[in-house]
Wavefront OBJ file of the C-alpha trace (Angstrom):
o trace
v -129.209 -20.823 17.134
v -128.174 -17.189 17.059
v -129.839 -13.958 16.139
v -127.049 -11.445 15.370
v -127.330 -7.701 15.823
v -124.901 -4.805 15.544
v -123.077 -4.517 18.906
v -122.431 -1.187 20.571
v -118.815 -0.045 20.056
v -116.783 -0.575 23.223
v -119.653 -0.622 25.738
v -118.799 0.056 29.377
v -121.713 -1.985 30.655
v -123.300 -5.202 29.402
v -126.797 -6.156 30.534
v -127.163 -9.922 30.215
v -130.675 -11.382 30.409
v -130.785 -15.163 30.962
v -134.217 -16.549 30.140
v -135.777 -19.923 30.821
v -139.507 -20.252 30.096
v -140.364 -16.641 30.866
v -142.212 -15.829 27.646
v -144.745 -13.852 29.704
v -142.127 -11.438 31.044
v -138.945 -11.417 28.954
v -140.215 -8.771 26.514
v -140.698 -6.362 29.433
v -137.133 -6.984 30.628
v -135.719 -6.436 27.130
v -137.710 -3.254 26.534
v -136.686 -1.837 29.909
v -133.107 -1.845 28.594
v -133.570 -0.991 24.910
v -135.916 1.924 25.517
v -133.239 3.729 27.512
v -131.162 4.067 24.305
v -127.914 4.026 26.247
v -124.903 4.195 23.906
v -122.485 2.949 26.575
v -124.515 -0.183 27.236
v -125.079 -3.353 25.224
v -127.802 -5.934 25.707
v -127.267 -9.681 25.407
v -130.144 -12.134 25.806
v -129.494 -15.840 26.363
v -132.389 -18.265 25.987
v -131.495 -21.179 28.262
v -133.223 -23.906 26.280
v -136.752 -22.638 26.900
v -139.624 -24.949 25.978
v -142.240 -22.193 25.811
v -142.444 -19.267 23.372
v -139.520 -17.340 24.941
v -137.211 -17.645 21.928
v -139.897 -16.398 19.546
v -140.491 -13.398 21.814
v -136.770 -12.653 22.104
v -136.299 -12.729 18.330
v -138.719 -9.825 17.933
v -136.167 -7.390 19.374
v -132.993 -5.841 18.008
v -130.680 -7.384 20.593
v -127.813 -9.828 20.462
v -129.591 -13.066 21.281
v -128.409 -16.650 21.658
v -130.208 -19.920 22.239
v -128.307 -22.618 24.135
v -128.978 -26.001 25.691
v -130.567 -25.703 29.123
v -127.894 -25.484 31.811
v -129.272 -23.167 34.475
v -128.878 -19.482 35.258
v -125.154 -19.587 36.025
v -124.315 -21.360 32.758
v -126.502 -18.983 30.732
v -124.897 -15.935 32.358
v -121.400 -17.270 31.751
v -122.288 -17.857 28.101
v -123.548 -14.282 27.817
v -120.401 -13.020 29.536
v -118.285 -14.778 26.903
v -120.039 -12.715 24.221
v -119.080 -9.313 25.606
v -115.887 -7.479 26.532
v -117.617 -4.831 28.621
v -115.756 -4.135 31.896
v -119.005 -4.123 33.924
v -121.924 -6.557 33.847
v -125.499 -6.524 35.125
v -127.328 -9.871 35.133
v -131.014 -8.942 34.722
v -133.496 -11.712 35.473
v -135.960 -12.207 32.627
v -138.929 -11.550 34.941
v -137.479 -8.282 36.306
v -137.136 -4.813 34.785
v -134.863 -1.784 34.994
v -136.306 1.628 35.774
v -136.269 4.328 33.095
v -133.027 6.307 33.365
v -131.312 3.710 35.551
v -128.481 2.922 33.140
v -127.289 6.541 33.022
v -127.247 6.693 36.829
v -125.355 3.396 37.086
v -122.741 4.410 34.524
v -122.115 7.710 36.283
v -121.072 5.819 39.444
v -118.675 3.312 37.857
v -114.889 3.555 37.685
v -112.023 1.074 37.673
v -111.900 0.813 41.480
v -115.545 -0.292 41.728
v -115.913 -4.068 42.111
v -119.672 -3.971 42.632
v -122.554 -1.494 42.536
v -125.887 -2.274 44.171
v -129.339 -0.702 44.341
v -132.764 -1.619 45.765
v -135.548 -3.111 43.647
v -139.211 -2.143 43.902
v -141.419 -5.196 44.332
v -144.173 -5.651 41.751
v -146.706 -8.378 41.076
v -147.056 -10.385 37.868
v -149.049 -7.522 36.287
v -146.519 -4.835 37.193
v -148.427 -3.288 40.100
v -146.244 -2.137 43.015
v -146.846 -4.355 46.040
v -144.292 -3.122 48.569
v -141.412 -0.878 49.444
v -138.051 -1.337 47.677
v -135.908 -4.219 48.907
v -133.543 -4.305 50.577
v -133.367 -0.992 52.392
v -129.909 0.299 51.460
v -127.920 3.351 52.418
v -125.819 5.360 49.989
v -122.125 4.728 50.521
v -118.877 3.645 48.919
v -116.815 1.195 50.935
v -114.904 -2.051 50.927
v -113.150 -2.357 54.289
v -116.297 -2.410 56.456
v -118.108 -4.808 54.136
v -115.086 -7.107 53.874
v -114.894 -7.186 57.666
v -118.589 -8.003 57.882
v -118.236 -10.855 55.376
v -115.344 -12.305 57.371
v -117.421 -12.245 60.530
v -120.852 -13.263 59.196
v -120.479 -14.468 55.597
v -123.103 -11.975 54.429
v -124.091 -8.321 54.112
v -127.237 -6.533 52.912
v -127.441 -7.102 49.160
v -130.277 -7.013 46.610
v -131.587 -9.843 44.437
v -129.656 -10.604 41.232
v -131.062 -7.748 39.130
v -129.947 -5.091 41.624
v -126.222 -5.698 41.203
v -123.530 -4.589 38.740
v -120.180 -6.401 38.822
v -116.767 -5.556 37.493
v -115.934 -8.204 34.962
v -113.019 -9.774 36.840
v -115.257 -10.579 39.832
v -117.358 -12.795 37.578
v -114.503 -15.231 37.000
v -115.350 -16.966 40.263
v -118.620 -18.148 38.719
v -116.625 -20.685 36.709
v -115.674 -22.435 39.952
v -119.134 -22.278 41.575
v -120.413 -25.630 40.309
v -122.315 -26.074 43.589
v -124.635 -23.188 42.638
v -127.075 -22.861 39.747
v -127.507 -19.124 40.377
v -125.197 -16.109 39.995
v -126.157 -14.101 43.098
v -123.773 -16.012 45.346
v -120.007 -16.056 45.499
v -119.375 -12.901 43.466
v -121.506 -10.837 45.854
v -119.313 -11.741 48.791
v -115.949 -11.796 47.029
v -116.488 -8.281 45.626
v -115.558 -6.318 48.808
v -112.133 -7.992 48.749
v -111.563 -6.899 45.138
v -112.424 -3.211 45.296
v -115.066 -0.719 46.352
v -118.745 -1.516 46.687
v -120.970 1.398 45.677
v -124.398 1.281 47.309
v -127.297 3.438 46.120
v -130.418 4.050 48.176
v -132.508 4.866 45.101
v -134.436 1.912 43.595
v -133.389 1.499 39.959
v -135.287 -1.634 39.035
v -138.320 -3.823 39.646
v -138.386 -7.272 41.251
v -141.384 -9.289 40.124
v -142.973 -11.522 42.765
v -144.934 -14.457 41.372
v -145.437 -18.185 41.862
v -142.232 -19.171 40.041
v -139.627 -17.060 41.876
v -136.566 -19.183 42.582
v -136.206 -17.366 45.922
v -139.547 -18.675 47.120
v -140.850 -15.201 47.949
v -144.608 -15.146 48.200
v -144.918 -18.903 48.832
v -145.440 -20.955 52.027
v -142.369 -21.903 54.039
v -140.514 -24.587 52.083
v -138.271 -26.996 54.020
v -136.603 -28.160 50.817
v -135.688 -24.589 49.883
v -134.270 -23.957 53.353
v -132.138 -27.108 53.156
v -130.805 -26.006 49.759
v -130.020 -22.537 51.157
v -128.024 -24.081 53.998
v -126.101 -26.399 51.686
v -125.406 -23.570 49.257
v -124.235 -21.276 52.054
v -121.738 -23.823 53.393
v -120.370 -24.519 49.895
v -120.093 -20.783 49.195
v -118.225 -20.147 52.438
v -115.787 -22.934 51.559
v -115.331 -21.386 48.107
v -114.800 -17.946 49.629
v -112.194 -19.383 51.982
v -110.223 -20.661 48.984
v -110.478 -17.253 47.288
v -109.194 -15.522 50.420
v -106.197 -17.809 50.923
v -103.899 -15.876 48.513
v -104.919 -12.691 50.349
v -103.913 -14.198 53.704
v -107.417 -13.593 55.053
v -108.925 -17.086 54.961
v -107.989 -17.648 58.604
v -110.243 -14.772 59.639
v -113.372 -16.115 57.909
v -115.875 -17.424 60.460
v -116.947 -21.090 60.298
v -120.181 -21.289 58.285
v -121.991 -23.215 61.041
v -121.334 -20.440 63.572
v -122.782 -17.534 61.575
v -126.080 -15.729 62.031
v -127.343 -16.837 58.600
v -126.641 -20.538 59.164
v -128.136 -20.568 62.667
v -131.226 -18.602 61.589
v -131.896 -20.862 58.604
v -131.357 -23.934 60.822
v -133.944 -22.501 63.223
v -136.399 -21.941 60.363
v -135.768 -25.423 58.980
v -136.641 -27.033 62.306
v -139.929 -25.101 62.340
v -140.671 -25.977 58.703
v -140.077 -29.680 59.401
v -142.273 -29.660 62.506
v -139.356 -30.346 64.832
v -138.561 -28.679 68.160
v -135.875 -26.020 67.832
v -132.708 -27.242 69.588
v -132.070 -25.123 72.673
v -128.388 -24.788 71.763
v -129.249 -23.518 68.275
v -131.670 -20.963 69.708
v -129.172 -19.766 72.319
v -126.362 -19.337 69.776
v -128.708 -17.568 67.361
v -129.941 -15.138 70.018
v -126.323 -14.317 70.837
v -125.509 -13.653 67.158
v -128.564 -11.412 66.826
v -127.548 -9.363 69.857
v -123.970 -9.052 68.597
v -125.113 -7.766 65.184
v -124.851 -4.150 64.086
v -128.617 -3.720 63.657
v -130.383 -1.017 65.691
v -131.271 -2.105 69.231
v -134.998 -1.935 68.480
v -134.655 -4.247 65.489
v -132.479 -6.703 67.423
v -134.963 -6.781 70.296
v -137.866 -7.367 67.904
v -136.085 -10.272 66.200
v -135.143 -11.831 69.543
v -138.771 -11.596 70.675
v -139.935 -13.163 67.399
v -137.473 -16.061 67.700
v -138.367 -16.834 71.318
v -142.100 -16.631 70.554
v -141.749 -18.845 67.480
v -139.778 -21.455 69.423
v -142.446 -21.535 72.136
v -145.566 -21.675 69.931
v -147.273 -24.811 68.626
v -145.808 -25.734 65.237
v -148.815 -24.614 63.174
v -148.709 -21.156 64.710
v -144.933 -21.031 64.405
v -145.135 -21.788 60.682
v -147.675 -19.004 60.207
v -145.391 -16.519 61.926
v -142.414 -17.718 59.938
v -144.298 -17.331 56.657
v -145.115 -13.753 57.621
v -141.490 -12.966 58.353
v -140.078 -14.556 55.202
v -142.716 -13.490 52.681
v -143.628 -9.981 53.780
v -141.789 -6.767 53.004
v -143.179 -4.665 55.831
v -143.138 -6.198 59.320
v -145.034 -5.007 62.371
v -146.176 -6.484 65.652
v -149.795 -6.069 64.543
v -149.101 -7.897 61.275
v -147.294 -10.693 63.097
v -150.135 -11.177 65.583
v -152.634 -11.320 62.725
v -150.514 -13.949 60.986
v -150.254 -15.987 64.158
v -153.834 -15.805 65.354
l 1 2 3 4 5 6 7 8 9 10 11 12 13 14 15 16 17 18 19 20 21 22 23 24 25 26 27 28 29 30 31 32 33 34 35 36 37 38 39 40 41 42 43 44 45 46 47 48 49 50 51 52 53 54 55 56 57 58 59 60 61 62 63 64 65 66 67 68 69 70 71 72 73 74 75 76 77 78 79 80 81 82 83 84 85 86 87 88 89 90 91 92 93 94 95 96 97 98 99 100 101 102 103 104 105 106 107 108 109 110 111 112 113 114 115 116 117 118 119 120 121 122 123 124 125 126 127 128 129 130 131 132 133 134 135 136 137 138 139 140 141 142 143 144 145 146 147 148 149 150 151 152 153 154 155 156 157 158 159 160 161 162 163 164 165 166 167 168 169 170 171 172 173 174 175 176 177 178 179 180 181 182 183 184 185 186 187 188 189 190 191 192 193 194 195 196 197 198 199 200 201 202 203 204 205 206 207 208 209 210 211 212 213 214 215 216 217 218 219 220 221 222 223 224 225 226 227 228 229 230 231 232 233 234 235 236 237 238 239 240 241 242 243 244 245 246 247 248 249 250 251 252 253 254 255 256 257 258 259 260 261 262 263 264 265 266 267 268 269 270 271 272 273 274 275 276 277 278 279 280 281 282 283 284 285 286 287 288 289 290 291 292 293 294 295 296 297 298 299 300 301 302 303 304 305 306 307 308 309 310 311 312 313 314 315 316 317 318 319 320 321 322 323 324 325 326 327 328 329 330 331 332 333 334 335 336 337 338 339 340 341
């Protein structure tokens, strides 16, 4: 089923909203784009086989909208991508929103050499009330060499949730090969620095809604199943990235997934979540990776102290501390002690 609308002539940016059973929020996401009246931007909404009232809500708006068989976020985004020729794409989650004026700011920063643009998102609750500082904390810069080097060494870099990223269209082609991942905020984030510049903005240009159905698990108790899926996804993504880097003669410099900070940290958390003792070797390797990171000394010392304390505490206390670390935007020693005791 399709609801046609007049497309914007030669848009530079397409905002694609994939929606699955978010009837409560999708209208807010749509309006956050349409109300900006941006001539250089087009909006495409893809209902991913919703079983609630999402499609009825979507049809109320003058946007190009499509209803497809449920296939997950990645499939819905790829379908939306096939319906636009815009050179840049922003995948906006149906429960998130863009800030007024954000599209004009984004467009002013884009040129052909930009492979990705990123910006923080202000956290809000299900009713739209602000519940924390913008995440993640980003600096303003334009770079690709330093980020590419960081990806080779660690497999990651500081990047926002899905709705805080704009991709050059050619970076999105790797989504077709990412059949190990239902989401879109994976391989293209980490391939982008090898394809061009990454523009980072410190100003929050959108809103990330925290509620009981977030795929990320934010705001919920520590979930061992989610941690296992994160580890599996990370290993598959690193293998995919290695294949992408082979033609660039850089695959040999990509660190083994199992030796990175992310993998070791998530393995540590998984042991805690499953009520198992943290292997001494895992803890030792993780502490070394933390100390070798580029984070400020104070932050590294705080994380090392947290990890050692968590490993030493009884499992119930350790889980409480871990929940605080994973589900809280603002961390402090006082807040951690309250969570623990």
